[in-house]
C-alpha angles and dihedrals in degrees: 000000000000125000090260119103116275120253115275112285111258133167140214120298119244090256092051091050089053090049091054092046091051090051090051091049092051091048093050091050094046104038113011111039097043089058097044110119088356101082117131117220088251089060093060122073138167129240120183095000146340093286095047103083136181125189138191086257091060092051097043094045093048091050092052094045092047093051092048095047092047090054092050096040107024095175097049126106110240116204115182124183095239095045090050090049089060097034109028092174092077089073091067091073096060097087092050099042119107087209123015122175113206115199133192102181095192113013110193094034093167089057092045094049091049095050099257116138095217097106135104150172120261124199123172139168126217128187112205087339095308113122110238104162135021136177130188108191127190109207094192094056096028095229137111145195114224138171140178132202093259103047143036125276115270139197111227116198113195107290098329097102131254135297126197119249128204135201119241130263103263120207143170121345094256091056099048127109125183152126126289124176096212095174091059093060120096107276093243091057099048100084093049091048093048089050089065094056096085089060089062127071090237139345117191146150134222096190086233122089090192093065095035092059091042091056090048093049090053093051097254095125135021101228149011117207118193139187125172093056104207107174096227090056102046112025094079094038094052091052095044091049091050095046089049088062100266128134110244127185143128112275089253089058098254125128119266116247128190110252094033109130104174127075136024130293120212126189115185136174093253140349097268090052090047090052093050091052091044090055092047092053100033090116087075089071094057 
């Protein structure tokens, strides 16, 4: 990209969003749901550790999604989780791409591989690193929550149209419930982080960012706190949380950008709630 300013940030049209959703639906029916609770041990492997799983469904679904997106958007950069696992260098192009699709073919793979239905498909679009579209699709229920940079987050149920969703009301620390991925924090920070949990109403984890952000966008929890900022996991969620009325920023106050790997991302119901949680967890920035 040249030193001139990038083109104005735009997003997908309504028709393009529907095209992407239909592709995701077809992929789920062809590659994900037929393998659910039918995986042989040989179809499950590990990546970075024993809890970081990949299945034949992940690989097959990502291949189908990548082919479909390339046909629809031939000039876009496509970054899938499994492709990036084998070729990490492809992530470096996200910040410079006019249109980058970020794909998590089966988010919550550990749940999926262990027969739990809390998994989903995440597709997002970033322009020069700025999130402009995000979709969190539930294959089991055939619905999604999506958002773009120009309109509010919506719940889309099958073919019945879309309904707006809204984040919750927030509140004081003692009244807050939300999601924290403790195991993704640096090991030396985990004990201090866990020590703050009793001051909250509830801190939990679904092992699936897709469903954690969906719950947040529908007002079920007050916050989502994330470390381990893989772009396919958080680009859609950050945008959906913001367009559902939440306050979303890195813990140091900076804006989230797709492709950013370092730091902590915090989505909260409103800015005062975000600031209370920021103050509670400010030791993470030391």
